[in-house]
ROVEX-390168 format. One record per residue (C-alpha): x, y, z; residue in one letter. Coordinates in pm, whole numbers, plus 32768, in hexadecimal, padded with zeros to 4 digits. Example, Ala and Ser with C-alpha at 12.3 -4.5 7.8 and 13.67 -1.06 7.14 Angstrom:
2
84CE7E3E830Ca
85577F9682CAs
***
This chain:
346
E260392BDA92x
E3553811DA4Bx
E4C537EDD9F8x
E50537B3D885x
E65D3751D802x
E657387AD713x
E650396ED834x
E5193A14D7A5x
E3EA3A66D877x
E314392DD871x
E1E8388FD918x
E143373CD93Dx
E03336FDD83Bx
DF8135D5D79Fx
E05A3538D694x
DF58358ED58Bx
DF8F3701D5D5x
E10636FDD592x
E1973715D432x
E2D03657D49Ax
E2EE34DFD457x
E25E3412D572x
E36D3350D62Bx
E32F31E0D679x
E2963199D7CCx
E34930B0D8BBx
E23E2FBDD931x
E2E02FB1DA8Ax
E251310CDAC1x
E0FD3067DAE0x
E15C3012DC43x
E1E63169DC9Dx
E12B324EDBB3x
E0F13351DCC3x
E2663393DCCDx
E3093491DBE7x
E39933DBDAB9x
E3BB34EAD9B0x
E440362FDA3Dx
E32B3631DB3Fx
E210359EDA6Cx
E150345ADA96x
E166333CD99Dx
E03933AAD8CEx
E0C4350AD8A8x
E1F235A0D7FBx
E2CE36C4D862x
E29437A4D736x
E33A38F3D6E7x
E23D3A0ED6D4x
E2973A43D565x
E23538DAD512x
E0E338CFD5C1x
DFB938B3D4D7x
DE8D393DD590x
DDAE391CD45Ex
DD7B37A8D494x
DD3E36E1D5D0x
DD1B3592D51Ex
DE0934CCD440x
DDB834C2D2CAx
DC8933E7D278x
DCDF3277D24Dx
DC343193D153x
DBB13065D20Fx
DB212F24D17Ex
D9A92F13D14Fx
D9032E07D220x
D9112D6BD377x
DA2B2CE3D44Cx
DB532DA8D3C7x
DC712E00D4ADx
DCF42F4CD42Ex
DE702F6BD418x
DE4730CFD39Ax
DDCA313BD4EEx
DEEA30A0D5AEx
DFCC3172D688x
E0D43063D6A5x
E1102EEED683x
E1402E0DD7AEx
E2112CD2D7B3x
E1542B8ED77Ax
E0FF2ADED8BFx
DFE22A2BD96Bx
DFA52B4ADA5Cx
DFD42CABD9E9x
DF202DEFD9A7x
DE592E38D86Ex
DEC82F38D771x
DDEC3067D741x
DCF02FEDD63Ex
DD312E78D66Dx
DBC92E28D6CBx
DAEB2F41D640x
D9AA2E99D6B6x
DA102E95D826x
D9172F55D8FCx
D9372FBADA68x
D7F82FACDB37x
D7E130D4DC25x
D6EC3121DD3Dx
D6493276DD14x
D5F73277DE86x
D76C3292DED6x
D85533AEDE76x
D9113353DD38x
DA2D3441DD88x
DAEE330EDDFBx
DAB431F9DCFCx
DACF30D3DDEAx
D9CF3168DEDAx
D8C63150DDCAx
D9473027DCFDx
D8A22ED8DD47x
D8CD2E01DC11x
D9032DE0DA9Dx
D8302DBDD968x
D8492D92D7F0x
D7CF2E89D6ECx
D70C2DC0D5E9x
D65A2EE7D547x
D698305DD571x
D565305CD654x
D57F2F06D6FDx
D66B2E73D801x
D6722CFED855x
D6D62C9DD9B7x
D6952B99DAC4x
D5432BABDB6Dx
D5C82B8ADCD0x
D66A2CE1DCB0x
D52D2D9DDC56x
D3FC2CCBDCB4x
D3BB2D94DDF1x
D4072EE7DD55x
D3282FEDDCBEx
D396305DDB64x
D38C31C3DBE1x
D4AA3173DCD1x
D59730F2DBC3x
D6933196DADAx
D75830DBD9CFx
D8B1315AD96Ex
D96030FBD829x
DABE315DD7BEx
DB523154D91Dx
DCB330CED949x
DD843174DA5Ax
DC8D31D6DB67x
DD8032C3DC13x
DDA033B8DAF3x
DCE33459D9D6x
DE1A3489D902x
DDD13364D819x
DDDD33B1D6A6x
DC6033A4D691x
DB6133E9D7A5x
DA7832ECD842x
D901330FD818x
D7EE32E1D91Cx
D687327BD8D7x
D5673253D9C9x
D49E3110D9CBx
D331311AD961x
D2C82FAFD991x
D3542E69DA1Ax
D2E42D1ED97Dx
D32D2BEBDA55x
D32C2A8AD9C4x
D1E329E5DA25x
D29128ACDAABx
D3972963DB78x
D3D728BDDCCAx
D46B299BDDD7x
D4C62868DEA8x
D5A527AFDDB0x
D5D128B7DC9Dx
D53427E6DB8Bx
D4DB28B9DA5Ax
D59F29DCDAE9x
D5542AD2D9D1x
D4C82C30D9B7x
D4A92D40D8B1x
D4CB2EAFD90Cx
D4142F96D81Cx
D4AB30F3D819x
D3FE3244D814x
D4C932A1D6DFx
D5D031EED60Fx
D746320BD636x
D7E232E1D525x
D8C731F8D463x
D92B3300D363x
DA8D3383D397x
DAAC3293D4BDx
DB99317BD452x
DBB03102D5B9x
DA3930B5D5CDx
D9892FA8D502x
D8952E87D515x
D8EB2D1DD560x
D8952BE4D49Bx
D7DA2ACDD54Fx
D83E2963D512x
D73F285AD4AAx
D81B272FD4FBx
D91A26F8D60Dx
DA8226C1D592x
DB2B257CD600x
DBCE2553D759x
DD2E25DCD763x
DCE12702D680x
DD9E2832D700x
DCB0294FD745x
DCB32A97D807x
DBEE2B3AD91Bx
DC0C2C92D9B2x
DB8F2D7CDAC0x
DBE92E76DBCEx
DBB82D81DCEDx
DCBD2D06DDE4x
DE1B2D1EDD53x
DF122C02DD8Ax
E02E2CDCDD0Cx
DFF32DBBDE3Ax
E0742D1BDF7Bx
DF4D2DAEE03Cx
DE562D1FDF3Dx
DDA32E69DF19x
DCB92EA6DDF6x
DD7A2EEADCB6x
DD9B3051DC40x
DDEE2FE3DADCx
DD1A2EE3DA23x
DDA62D85DA59x
DDDF2C8CD93Ex
DDDD2B1ED9A5x
DE3C29FED8BFx
DD6428D3D920x
DD35277BD881x
DBD626F0D859x
DB9C25C2D93Bx
DACB248ED8EBx
D97E249CD9A2x
D9932341DA3Ex
DAF7237FDAB1x
DA9124C9DB4Bx
D965242BDBF7x
DA40231CDC8Fx
DB37241FDD0Bx
DA2024DDDDB7x
D995239CDE4Cx
DAE9236CDEEEx
DAD824CADF7Ex
DA16253FE0AEx
D8DC254ADFD4x
D8D023CFDFEFx
D86922A2DF20x
D7102327DEC6x
D7952450DE01x
D7062460DCA1x
D78D253CDB8Ax
D64E25B1DAE4x
D63225BAD969x
D6202737D977x
D77E2745DA0Dx
D8DC26F6D992x
DA3C2701DA23x
DB8A27A0D9D4x
DCD627D2DA82x
DD6326FADB94x
DEBB2799DB70x
DF482800DCC6x
DF512979DCF7x
DEA529B9DBA9x
DD3329E9DBE9x
DC0D2AD1DBE4x
DBAB2B30DD44x
DAC92BFEDE25x
DA4A2D29DD62x
DA6E2C8ADC0Ax
D90D2BFADBFFx
D8602C38DAB3x
D9A22C71D9F0x
D9C22BAFD8ADx
DA8A2A77D85Ax
DAF32A94D6EEx
DB9829A9D5F5x
DC402A06D4AEx
DB842A07D363x
DC6329AAD23Bx
DCA72AEAD178x
DDC92B21D08Ax
DDDD2C99D0B6x
DD5F2CF0D212x
DD572C7DD37Bx
DBF32C0BD3B7x
DB3C2B59D4D0x
D9E72ACAD526x
D9502AB3D680x
D923294FD701x
D8DE299DD86Ex
D8C12A99D989x
D9602A89DAE1x
D86529E3DBCCx
D9182952DCFCx
DA402890DD82x
DAE12819DEC4x
DC1A28B8DF57x
DC9D2987DE35x
DDE2291DDD95x
DDE527ACDDF3x
DDF32680DD07x
DC752677DD0Ex
DBDF270ADBCDx
DAF52830DBD4x
D9882801DB73x
D8F328D5DA5Ex
D793290FD9DEx
D7942859D88Dx
D7342938D76Ax
D6E32828D666x
D5D227AAD750x
D51628F6D736x
D5752966D5D8x
D40E293AD560x
D38429DFD69Cx
D4582B13D65Cx
D3E02B1CD4F1x
D2732B05D55Cx
D2902C14D666x
D34D2CFCD57Dx
D23B2CDED478x
D12E2D20D57Ex
D1E92E58D5EEx
D2092ED2D488x
D37F2E9FD453x
D43F2E0ED32Ex
D50A2CFED3D9x
D6572DA5D38Bx
D7192CA6D458x
D67C2B82D3A0x
D7022BEAD24Cx
D86E2B89D21Ex
D87D2BBCD0A6x
***
């Protein structure tokens, strides 16, 4: 039960179950969502009079989403956050974001099983960094799409889990220096994208945008907005500029890695903004840059979180460079019998 201003008997329900207009959500509740904010309900619920509860539907009305890859879906959003370099993603901001979960660990607590991120490039294929999965058996891995707030299942649409069937590691992957840090995860069955506006496939970029281009990365890794730097409960959204390769290499040569450091052609850099950075636990998550589109918010993947030194410093993060393996992904997808969904932007 909850306290409604009408005085009627009421209870906390998902917003999609209440016939009343949905009130705007104060984004500050992201930090204190476990506290009562609406007559005793959490921020993803509404205190709804019994007479206004619609038990016939557990999902919002179907939303028409653009056909193709890389679309951020405003129709799936729960709220809008203020523009900043370091924030949290809206529900549906990055529909291709996949959480990698260990099946050998109880998934009752998300962060006990979560160990990295991935990118959905086909309903049946996830792209990630090889160093996250090269020592794993596919039978020990679950991929989750549609996750957002890991502490609740009250999102407008549910997440979906799929077991892995096969892991394909890039033939030139080096565990020592993370060159060609790429892997494909083939799923036992495809994600259901119908009636799921918060889940979709990413586009992959053939050419790297110029240095200085503002892009975004994401993940549930260490959270700089939490003073204890715990893993994030809500998907992070980090605004990061692309960094020139030679400049990045020189910066790393001036770090504890020393003068012999070499930024391999299969890697690129982004960030270097203090306190705005991907961090421990974000490995495999995508780095995306905007695709010009007059009607929709659309992105393509240019990289994946590979490594860095001392999260949140002026040293850029290093990312596995997607354009370097665009053709490799195409070849492997064909061999596995898929249609290269992520390679078709038009």
